[in-house]
SERO-4910 file (N, C-alpha, C, O; in steps of 0.05 Angstrom, whole numbers):
BEGIN
 pado doro    nc1    nc2    nc3   cac1   cac2   cac3    cc1    cc2    cc3    oc1    oc2    oc3
  Met    A     20    -19      1      3      2      1     22     24      3     10     44     -4
  Thr    A     41     27      7     56     38     15     65     53    -11     65     77    -18
  Glu    A     74     29    -25     87     42    -52     66     46    -70     74     52    -93
  Ala    A     34     43    -66     23     47    -86     18     86    -83     15    101   -102
  Ile    A     18     96    -49     18    122    -45     50    136    -52     50    160    -58
  Thr    A     69    123    -51     95    144    -60    105    130    -86    121    139   -102
  Gly    A     95    111    -86    108    102   -127    140     88   -115    154     93    -95
  Ala    A    141     66   -139    159     48   -132    181     49   -158    178     49   -183
  Asp    A    203     51   -139    222     59   -172    227     26   -183    231      3   -174
  Arg    A    223     40   -208    234      9   -228    258     18   -249    267     39   -258
  Phe    A    262     -8   -251    289      7   -279    283    -12   -310    267    -31   -309
  Thr    A    293     -7   -327    300    -23   -358    316    -10   -374    332      6   -365
  Thr    A    312    -16   -400    333    -11   -410    319      3   -442    300     -8   -453
  Leu    A    327     20   -450    313     29   -469    339     42   -493    354     60   -488
  Asn    A    340     27   -518    349     36   -536    387     41   -521    403     59   -523
  Gly    A    385     14   -508    417     11   -490    422     25   -469    436     12   -454
  Leu    A    413     57   -458    418     71   -439    394     54   -417    377     38   -425
  Arg    A    399     60   -394    389     49   -368    363     73   -361    369     96   -353
  Ala    A    331     64   -366    308     80   -358    305     72   -331    310     50   -320
  His    A    296     99   -320    284     91   -292    258    108   -292    254    129   -303
  Tyr    A    241     92   -275    213    103   -281    195     90   -254    199     68   -243
  Val    A    174    110   -246    161    104   -226    136     94   -222    121    106   -237
  Glu    A    125     77   -208     93     64   -217     84     63   -197     95     50   -179
  Trp    A     54     79   -192     39     79   -166     15     65   -182     11     64   -206
  Gly    A     -7     49   -150    -28     43   -152    -25     19   -167     -3     15   -177
  Asp    A    -45      1   -171    -50    -34   -165    -41    -37   -202    -45    -18   -217
  Pro    A    -34    -56   -208    -29    -65   -237    -44    -72   -250    -38    -71   -274
  Ser    A    -71    -82   -242    -88    -89   -249   -114    -64   -257   -135    -69   -269
  Arg    A   -106    -44   -249   -126    -24   -249   -119    -14   -288   -101    -24   -300
  Pro    A   -136      6   -299   -132     13   -322   -106     37   -319   -102     48   -297
  Ala    A    -87     46   -346    -68     47   -339    -61     82   -351    -70     92   -372
  Ile    A    -47     92   -339    -37    123   -351    -11    119   -350     -1    110   -330
  Leu    A      3    124   -368     29    126   -366     29    174   -375     14    190   -385
  Met    A     56    173   -362     58    207   -365     87    211   -367    105    196   -360
  Leu    A     89    236   -378    122    239   -403    122    266   -392    102    279   -393
  His    A    145    276   -382    145    300   -366    164    320   -385    174    310   -406
  Gly    A    169    344   -380    181    368   -395    210    369   -401    225    351   -396
  Leu    A    218    390   -411    255    392   -421    266    386   -401    283    368   -399
  Arg    A    257    401   -378    278    404   -349    268    387   -324    272    392   -300
  Ser    A    252    367   -336    232    359   -312    245    318   -309    267    307   -312
  Tyr    A    225    311   -305    236    287   -287    207    273   -285    188    283   -296
  Ala    A    204    250   -271    185    221   -270    165    241   -239    141    247   -238
  Arg    A    179    245   -224    168    251   -199    153    277   -194    144    284   -172
  Thr    A    153    291   -219    148    328   -222    110    315   -216     92    330   -206
  Phe    A    106    291   -223     79    286   -230     71    277   -200     47    276   -193
  Glu    A     89    273   -186     78    257   -163     53    270   -146     36    254   -141
  Thr    A     50    286   -141     23    292   -131     -6    283   -138    -25    276   -124
  Leu    A     -3    286   -168    -21    283   -187    -26    248   -187    -48    236   -185
  Ala    A     -6    239   -190     -2    205   -190    -17    195   -163    -36    180   -163
  Ala    A     -7    205   -140    -22    201   -108    -40    199   -119    -45    176   -126
  Arg    A    -58    221   -128    -85    231   -121    -98    200   -142   -112    181   -134
  Leu    A    -89    202   -166    -97    181   -182   -106    154   -176   -126    143   -183
  Ala    A    -81    143   -155    -81    115   -158    -93    103   -144    -79     84   -136
  Asp    A   -113    103   -134   -139    102   -124   -149     85   -141   -154     61   -137
  Arg    A   -154     96   -161   -161     74   -182   -156     74   -212   -172     64   -229
  His    A   -128     88   -218   -106     78   -236    -79     63   -223    -69     60   -201
  Arg    A    -74     57   -248    -37     45   -251    -27     75   -266    -32     84   -287
  Val    A    -11     83   -246      7    110   -260     31    102   -257     42     91   -238
  Ile    A     48    116   -296     71     99   -287     80    133   -298     69    147   -315
  Ala    A    101    138   -285    120    155   -314    143    153   -313    151    140   -294
  Leu    A    158    163   -327    177    145   -344    202    177   -332    193    199   -325
  Asp    A    226    170   -332    248    189   -327    265    201   -356    289    197   -355
  Ala    A    256    215   -382    275    209   -401    299    215   -391    308    227   -372
  Arg    A    309    199   -416    352    199   -426    347    226   -408    329    243   -407
  Gly    A    368    222   -397    395    255   -389    384    269   -356    396    287   -343
  Arg    A    355    253   -347    343    262   -327    339    247   -308    342    222   -308
  Gly    A    331    262   -287    328    235   -259    344    224   -252    365    233   -245
  Asp    A    334    192   -254    357    166   -251    364    154   -279    383    139   -281
  Ser    A    350    160   -300    364    150   -320    379    163   -331    379    187   -329
  Asp    A    404    142   -352    432    146   -357    429    169   -382    414    169   -401
  Trp    A    447    187   -375    450    204   -395    460    192   -429    467    169   -434
  Asp    A    459    206   -441    455    195   -467    483    209   -476    484    234   -481
  Pro    A    516    187   -479    534    207   -488    539    207   -519    560    204   -531
  Asp    A    514    211   -527    518    213   -558    500    245   -572    498    255   -594
  Gly    A    489    252   -538    471    278   -542    451    277   -551    436    297   -548
  Glu    A    440    252   -567    403    244   -579    389    252   -557    376    237   -542
  Tyr    A    392    283   -557    360    282   -547    344    311   -549    340    331   -536
  Tyr    A    335    293   -582    305    297   -601    292    286   -594    295    269   -576
  Pro    A    261    296   -609    232    287   -613    241    247   -613    235    230   -596
  Ala    A    260    241   -644    261    227   -657    258    201   -635    243    182   -631
  Ala    A    293    214   -619    298    177   -594    275    189   -570    265    171   -556
  Tyr    A    266    212   -565    238    200   -540    224    193   -549    213    177   -534
  Val    A    209    195   -578    183    174   -581    201    147   -587    189    127   -578
  Ser    A    228    140   -601    230    112   -607    239    103   -574    236     78   -571
  Asp    A    249    117   -551    252    101   -524    220     97   -514    215     76   -503
  Phe    A    199    116   -517    176    106   -505    156     84   -528    135     73   -521
  Glu    A    163     81   -545    154     60   -566    168     30   -547    156     11   -537
  Gln    A    191     35   -548    200     11   -527    184     -2   -504    175    -25   -501
  Phe    A    185     20   -490    182     24   -469    150     10   -463    146     -9   -448
  Thr    A    132     23   -479    112     12   -473    108    -23   -491     91    -41   -486
  Glu    A    122    -23   -506    129    -52   -515    135    -73   -488    124    -93   -480
  Gln    A    153    -59   -480    159    -73   -450    138    -82   -426    136   -101   -411
  Leu    A    124    -60   -431    103    -63   -410     81    -69   -413     62    -70   -396
  Gly    A     80    -76   -445     61    -96   -453     29    -94   -452     13   -112   -452
  Leu    A     27    -56   -452     -1    -56   -442    -15    -56   -469     -8    -41   -487
  Glu    A    -35    -73   -473    -54    -64   -502    -67    -34   -496    -64    -22   -518
  Arg    A    -78    -19   -480    -90     -3   -480    -81     26   -455    -70     19   -434
  Phe    A    -85     47   -458    -83     63   -436    -80     92   -444    -80    100   -467
  Val    A    -79    107   -421    -85    142   -433    -52    143   -422    -37    128   -410
  Leu    A    -52    163   -432    -31    180   -452    -39    206   -443    -60    216   -451
  Leu    A    -16    221   -420     -3    246   -405     21    257   -413     43    249   -408
  Gly    A     14    276   -426     44    286   -433     50    320   -432     37    333   -448
  His    A     66    333   -417     78    355   -411    100    366   -425    123    358   -424
  Ser    A     90    388   -443    115    404   -461    125    387   -476    114    381   -497
  Met    A    154    374   -467    171    366   -489    164    329   -491    173    312   -506
  Gly    A    144    326   -468    130    298   -466    102    289   -484     94    269   -495
  Gly    A     90    329   -479     74    326   -505     81    323   -530     72    305   -544
  Thr    A     99    341   -539    110    329   -560    105    297   -560     85    286   -570
  Thr    A    121    287   -550    124    251   -555     98    244   -554     91    233   -575
  Ser    A     80    248   -535     50    237   -539     37    246   -565     24    227   -573
  Tyr    A     34    265   -581     17    269   -597     29    259   -616     15    256   -636
  Val    A     62    248   -621     75    229   -649     62    199   -637     43    188   -649
  Tyr    A     70    188   -618     63    159   -614     28    161   -610     16    142   -620
  Ala    A     20    173   -603     -8    170   -600    -25    163   -633    -42    146   -636
  Ala    A    -13    188   -659    -16    178   -679    -12    159   -693    -26    149   -710
  Arg    A     11    152   -685     36    118   -692     14    103   -683     11     83   -698
  His    A      1    104   -669    -11     81   -642    -36     80   -634    -40     88   -611
  Pro    A    -52     75   -645    -79     92   -645    -94     67   -639   -118     69   -638
  Glu    A    -79     41   -633    -91     21   -621    -82     14   -602    -86     -9   -595
  Arg    A    -71     28   -589    -52     35   -567    -63     52   -537    -62     46   -513
  Val    A    -74     75   -549    -65    102   -535   -100     97   -537   -111     89   -558
  Arg    A   -116    102   -511   -149     99   -512   -151    127   -505   -172    134   -516
  Ala    A   -146    141   -497   -136    174   -502   -115    190   -493   -103    180   -474
  Ala    A   -107    213   -503    -91    230   -495   -107    251   -475   -131    257   -475
  Ile    A    -84    263   -456    -78    294   -439    -50    304   -454    -30    291   -456
  Ile    A    -53    323   -461    -27    343   -461    -32    364   -450    -53    377   -452
  Glu    A     -6    368   -434     -7    397   -417     10    414   -435     34    409   -437
  Asp    A     -4    436   -449      7    468   -458     29    456   -474     51    455   -464
  Ile    A     22    448   -501     39    449   -522     22    436   -546      9    415   -547
  Gly    A     29    457   -564     19    453   -580     39    457   -608     63    463   -606
  Pro    A     22    453   -636     41    454   -655     56    474   -660     41    494   -660
  Gly    A     83    480   -666     86    513   -670    101    510   -638    125    505   -636
  Ser    A     92    511   -625    109    513   -592    123    523   -585    124    544   -571
  Ser    A    148    499   -599    175    498   -586    184    519   -597    192    538   -585
  Leu    A    181    514   -629    189    525   -649    198    554   -656    219    562   -666
  Ser    A    170    570   -646    169    600   -643    153    615   -619    144    602   -600
  Gly    A    151    639   -621    137    647   -608    149    658   -575    173    656   -570
  Ala    A    134    668   -556    144    674   -529    156    662   -516    178    666   -505
  Gly    A    135    639   -514    147    608   -501    181    606   -509    201    613   -498
  Ala    A    173    593   -534    204    579   -538    229    593   -542    250    582   -537
  Asp    A    228    621   -551    242    641   -538    252    649   -505    275    650   -497
  Arg    A    233    652   -492    250    644   -459    255    624   -458    274    619   -443
  Ile    A    243    601   -471    266    572   -461    289    569   -468    307    565   -451
  Arg    A    293    570   -497    317    581   -510    338    600   -497    361    593   -500
  Arg    A    333    623   -483    340    643   -467    350    634   -437    368    641   -423
  Glu    A    334    618   -436    335    597   -404    353    582   -401    364    579   -379
  Met    A    362    566   -429    376    549   -438    406    557   -440    428    548   -433
  Ala    A    398    571   -449    432    594   -465    445    603   -437    467    614   -437
  Glu    A    434    599   -418    439    629   -397    440    607   -371    445    619   -351
  Thr    A    437    580   -367    433    566   -344    460    560   -332    478    551   -346
  Pro    A    463    566   -310    495    563   -295    498    534   -295    478    520   -294
  Gly    A    525    523   -297    527    494   -298    532    486   -271    525    463   -272
  Glu    A    540    491   -247    523    492   -210    515    511   -197    504    528   -210
  Phe    A    517    514   -176    503    527   -156    530    517   -131    540    497   -123
  Pro    A    532    548   -127    550    541    -97    539    535    -66    554    529    -47
  Thr    A    511    537    -66    496    527    -51    458    524    -62    444    530    -81
  Leu    A    453    504    -26    418    503    -47    404    520    -41    380    516    -44
  Asp    A    415    547    -31    399    575    -38    405    589    -62    391    606    -71
  Ala    A    422    583    -69    425    597   -102    407    577   -116    388    585   -129
  Ala    A    413    545   -113    391    537   -134    368    545   -129    352    546   -148
  Arg    A    363    550   -108    328    553   -107    317    584   -112    294    590   -119
  Ala    A    340    602   -107    337    627   -128    346    626   -153    353    648   -162
  Tyr    A    348    605   -169    353    601   -195    325    599   -204    310    614   -216
  Trp    A    321    567   -190    285    569   -198    268    596   -188    264    612   -206
  Arg    A    260    602   -167    241    622   -167    242    641   -186    224    650   -200
  Gly    A    279    649   -185    278    666   -218    263    662   -235    246    678   -241
  Ile    A    268    639   -246    257    630   -273    226    627   -276    210    631   -294
  Arg    A    222    615   -244    185    606   -245    173    614   -214    164    600   -196
  Pro    A    176    644   -218    162    657   -199    142    656   -181    141    664   -158
  Gly    A    121    645   -198     99    630   -194     92    598   -181     70    589   -173
  Met    A    115    586   -181    112    557   -178    115    558   -146    126    578   -136
  Ser    A    104    534   -126     89    529   -102    113    516   -100    127    504   -116
  Ala    A    117    527    -61    135    513    -48    140    485    -45    161    474    -37
  Glu    A    115    474    -53    125    437    -57    134    436    -83    157    427    -84
  Ala    A    122    443   -110    139    440   -127    169    465   -130    180    467   -152
  Leu    A    174    473   -119    201    487   -111    221    459   -101    242    450   -111
  Asp    A    204    449    -76    216    430    -57    236    400    -76    259    390    -77
  Ser    A    198    394    -91    207    370   -114    231    371   -132    245    351   -136
  Arg    A    237    403   -146    252    412   -165    283    405   -147    296    386   -155
  Ile    A    291    416   -130    314    410   -113    317    376   -109    340    365   -110
  Arg    A    305    368   -108    303    345    -97    318    320   -119    337    305   -115
  His    A    297    326   -147    303    316   -168    321    331   -187    323    318   -208
  Thr    A    331    347   -187    347    359   -219    365    357   -205    382    346   -219
  Leu    A    380    365   -167    404    368   -168    421    347   -148    407    330   -136
  Arg    A    448    346   -144    456    330   -134    489    337   -118    506    349   -132
  Pro    A    493    332    -99    518    342    -92    539    337   -103    544    313   -107
  Gly    A    566    361   -114    585    352   -114    612    370    -92    606    381    -71
  Ser    A    640    370   -105    654    368    -80    654    400    -74    646    415    -92
  Cys    A    666    410    -44    667    437    -35    645    444    -34    641    468    -40
  Gly    A    616    425    -28    594    442    -21    579    444    -41    557    435    -37
  Arg    A    583    452    -62    574    457    -92    548    430    -94    544    408    -83
  Trp    A    534    448   -113    513    436   -127    513    431   -153    511    450   -169
  Leu    A    517    404   -163    511    401   -192    480    396   -211    461    409   -202
  Trp    A    478    388   -223    453    383   -238    455    351   -243    475    339   -252
  Lys    A    437    342   -237    427    321   -238    411    304   -265    402    281   -266
  Leu    A    412    330   -288    400    317   -310    415    338   -326    415    362   -323
  Asp    A    436    314   -356    449    323   -372    434    360   -380    415    369   -393
  Ile    A    448    368   -370    441    402   -381    453    415   -401    441    431   -415
  Val    A    479    410   -403    496    415   -423    483    398   -454    481    410   -476
  Gly    A    478    377   -450    479    361   -473    441    369   -486    433    372   -510
  Ile    A    426    370   -463    394    384   -473    397    407   -473    377    420   -478
  Ala    A    420    423   -467    409    455   -481    426    455   -507    425    474   -522
  Thr    A    443    433   -512    463    439   -544    438    433   -557    434    452   -572
  Ala    A    417    416   -559    398    409   -569    376    425   -574    366    432   -595
  Arg    A    372    431   -554    343    452   -551    350    473   -571    333    484   -586
  Leu    A    385    478   -570    394    506   -585    394    496   -620    394    511   -640
  Asp    A    395    464   -621    393    461   -648    368    478   -660    345    477   -650
  Ser    A    374    495   -682    358    496   -705    363    488   -733    360    501   -754
  Ala    A    371    459   -730    371    450   -759    348    430   -766    345    408   -757
  Pro    A    328    447   -788    305    429   -792    300    401   -786    281    398   -771
  Ala    A    313    380   -794    306    358   -788    313    350   -759    311    326   -753
  Arg    A    316    359   -749    323    352   -716    284    356   -710    272    340   -696
  Gln    A    270    382   -723    250    385   -709    233    372   -718    239    355   -734
  Val    A    201    378   -711    182    360   -719    152    380   -717    145    392   -697
  Asp    A    137    378   -747    114    388   -740     93    378   -730     81    364   -746
  Leu    A     83    381   -707     62    368   -700     35    370   -708     13    362   -700
  Trp    A     46    385   -732      2    387   -738     -8    367   -753    -32    366   -757
  Pro    A     10    348   -763      5    317   -785      3    298   -752    -12    279   -744
  Ser    A     12    304   -747      7    281   -714    -27    294   -696    -41    281   -681
  Val    A    -31    319   -703    -48    325   -695    -82    320   -699   -101    315   -684
  Glu    A    -77    325   -730    -93    319   -746   -105    288   -750   -128    282   -757
  Thr    A    -82    267   -744    -97    240   -757    -96    230   -726   -100    205   -725
  Leu    A    -91    241   -701    -92    230   -679   -131    220   -678   -147    236   -689
  Arg    A   -139    202   -668   -157    179   -664   -176    172   -639   -195    157   -637
  Cys    A   -160    191   -618   -168    183   -597   -180    210   -576   -162    227   -578
  Pro    A   -199    220   -561   -206    228   -548   -182    249   -539   -164    236   -527
  Thr    A   -176    273   -539   -154    287   -533   -170    304   -508   -195    306   -507
  Leu    A   -156    313   -493   -152    340   -476   -128    364   -475   -107    364   -462
  Val    A   -135    377   -487   -109    397   -483   -110    424   -457   -118    447   -459
  Val    A    -99    412   -435    -99    439   -419    -76    454   -424    -53    448   -427
  Arg    A    -91    485   -425    -66    509   -432    -69    527   -402    -89    537   -391
  Gly    A    -51    528   -398    -44    548   -371    -51    575   -383    -39    583   -403
  Gly    A    -74    591   -366    -83    615   -375    -70    637   -380    -79    653   -396
  Val    A    -36    642   -359    -28    652   -372      1    655   -386     18    672   -389
  Ser    A     -3    621   -394     31    617   -407     27    621   -429      7    620   -443
  Asp    A     62    629   -436     66    641   -465     74    618   -483     87    623   -504
  Phe    A     69    596   -476     77    577   -501     57    564   -516     61    555   -539
  Leu    A     32    562   -504     14    557   -523    -10    578   -528    -28    579   -511
  Pro    A    -10    590   -543    -22    612   -559    -54    599   -558    -60    576   -563
  Val    A    -67    615   -553    -97    606   -552   -102    600   -579   -105    576   -581
  Ala    A   -104    608   -594   -104    609   -630   -108    579   -633   -125    563   -640
  Thr    A    -74    580   -620    -57    551   -634    -81    530   -619    -96    519   -635
  Ala    A    -85    525   -598   -105    515   -579   -137    511   -590   -149    489   -588
  Ala    A   -150    539   -604   -159    529   -612   -167    522   -645   -189    517   -657
  Glu    A   -141    524   -654   -139    513   -686   -138    482   -689   -148    470   -708
  Met    A   -126    472   -666   -130    440   -659   -154    430   -658   -159    412   -674
  Ser    A   -166    435   -648   -203    436   -640   -222    442   -669   -244    434   -677
  Thr    A   -206    455   -677   -228    465   -703   -208    436   -719   -221    416   -716
  Arg    A   -187    431   -733   -182    415   -739   -189    382   -741   -196    366   -758
  Asn    A   -184    381   -717   -192    357   -709   -213    356   -682   -207    365   -660
  Pro    A   -242    343   -689   -263    345   -671   -258    331   -645   -272    335   -626
  Leu    A   -235    313   -646   -235    291   -623   -219    304   -596   -219    296   -573
  Ile    A   -203    330   -607   -184    348   -586   -213    365   -569   -236    368   -578
  Gln    A   -203    373   -546   -218    395   -534   -203    405   -517   -184    393   -507
  Ser    A   -207    423   -512   -186    446   -488   -204    450   -472   -228    445   -474
  Val    A   -186    463   -449   -191    477   -423   -176    497   -421   -158    500   -438
  Glu    A   -179    512   -404   -156    543   -396   -156    540   -366   -178    536   -356
  Ile    A   -132    540   -350   -131    538   -324   -125    563   -319   -102    570   -323
  Pro    A   -149    583   -306   -135    610   -302   -115    611   -277   -115    598   -256
  Gly    A    -96    634   -290    -66    642   -267    -47    615   -267    -35    607   -247
  Ala    A    -47    608   -280    -24    571   -295    -10    574   -310    -20    571   -333
  Gly    A     12    581   -310     34    592   -328     33    559   -341     14    543   -343
  His    A     65    556   -348     72    536   -376     56    500   -349     38    483   -351
  Tyr    A     77    506   -330     76    480   -309     53    486   -296     54    497   -275
  Val    A     25    475   -311      1    476   -303     -4    462   -278    -21    470   -262
  His    A     14    436   -274     13    413   -257     23    422   -232     15    410   -211
  Asp    A     42    442   -230     52    461   -203     38    483   -210     24    495   -194
  Asp    A     38    485   -221     17    523   -215     -7    525   -205    -16    546   -196
  Ala    A    -22    499   -204    -51    495   -202    -58    464   -194    -75    454   -208
  Pro    A    -45    449   -174    -49    427   -180    -81    412   -175    -92    392   -183
  Asp    A    -85    430   -161   -119    420   -153   -132    427   -183   -143    407   -192
  Ala    A   -133    442   -195   -144    447   -212   -147    438   -241   -165    441   -257
  Phe    A   -119    422   -243   -108    412   -262   -122    374   -256   -130    359   -274
  His    A   -120    371   -234   -126    348   -224   -152    342   -231   -161    322   -243
  Asp    A   -165    364   -219   -202    370   -231   -212    355   -262   -227    337   -271
  Val    A   -192    378   -269   -205    377   -305   -190    344   -314   -204    331   -329
  Ile    A   -170    336   -308   -157    310   -318   -183    285   -301   -192    265   -313
  Glu    A   -190    292   -272   -215    271   -271   -236    272   -284   -247    251   -290
  Gln    A   -247    295   -290   -266    296   -298   -271    288   -338   -292    285   -351
  Phe    A   -236    288   -348   -237    280   -370   -234    241   -370   -237    227   -390
  Leu    A   -229    232   -347   -230    206   -345   -252    197   -342   -259    178   -356
  Ser    A   -272    211   -319   -298    205   -316   -313    203   -340   -326    184   -346
  Ser    A   -309    229   -357   -319    226   -395   -317    201   -411   -335    193   -427
  Leu    A   -297    189   -406   -291    164   -411   -305    132   -409   -312    115   -425
  Glu    A   -303    137   -380   -320    119   -375   -350    120   -379   -363     99   -385
  Thr    A   -356    135   -378   -392    147   -381   -393    146   -411   -416    143   -420
  Ala    A   -365    149   -439   -386    135   -466   -372    113   -471   -374    104   -494
  Ala    A   -352     96   -450   -346     61   -461   -380     53   -449   -389     30   -451
***
C-alpha cells in the first residue's frame, strides 16, 4: 500500500540506456502513462499520481538524461529519440490500451506516439503544448534564452532555489522542493551539480536544424483518440489561437484553460489540473 502512494522505483533498458520509471497504484487497474517536460523528471507528477492511484495504475518515465535515467553520451536529446524510447517502453510494459499524459516535451512525444499507435492510446491529455510551440513565439524564445543562460552548478542550495524561483516565480513551495530534490546532486566543496544532462539537453534545444525538429500538425490531425489539451491561462507557450485551431482541425480534441497557471500547469494549479483530468477520465468511462 505504501508503494501505491509513494511510487515504486523501477528500471529497464531503452535503446541501450538504463531508464528509470516510477509506478503508483494497483497493476490490475487502468493505466495512465505520464511523460514530463524538457527540464523535468518522472516525480514531477508525484502529487497528481498519488491522487489518481486509488483507481488507476500510474507510470511516469524519466526521459534520457533526466532523473535517474542514463545520460546519452551521443547527446541524442531530440523528439525522434524520445519517441523511440517510449515505443520500446510501451512494448516492454505489454499494455494493450492506456491513457497518455504529456507535458511540454512529453506532450510532443505523446502527439507523435498517439498518432502512430492509435490501437494503444485510449485517450491523450496534453499539458500546454501544441504545433509550433517549441519552434517560435514568446515561450520558445524564453526557453532558448533560459537554456543558454543556465548556470553549470550552484554554490549553495539557496542559490539553486533562487535560480528556480527567478525563472518560475509562480511555482509553489512544494513544487520547488521537488525540483531541488530531483534535479540536483551534491558535488565537491559543498557545491551542487545538475542531476540532468544540462549541457547535452541545452545543446539539442538550441539546435535549429530543420531535420531535428518536428511538425506536430500531421500528428494532431490524425489523432484517433479523445484528446484533452490543458492550457495554462497565463502561459506564453501555447497560444490561445493554436489551441482553438487544433480543435477545429480535429473534433476529437477539446481544450480547457486553467486561470492563473503558467506553462507548468500541474505545478502552478495542482488542484484544478487534477480536477479537469478526473472529469475527462470520468467522461471516458461514461462514453464506454
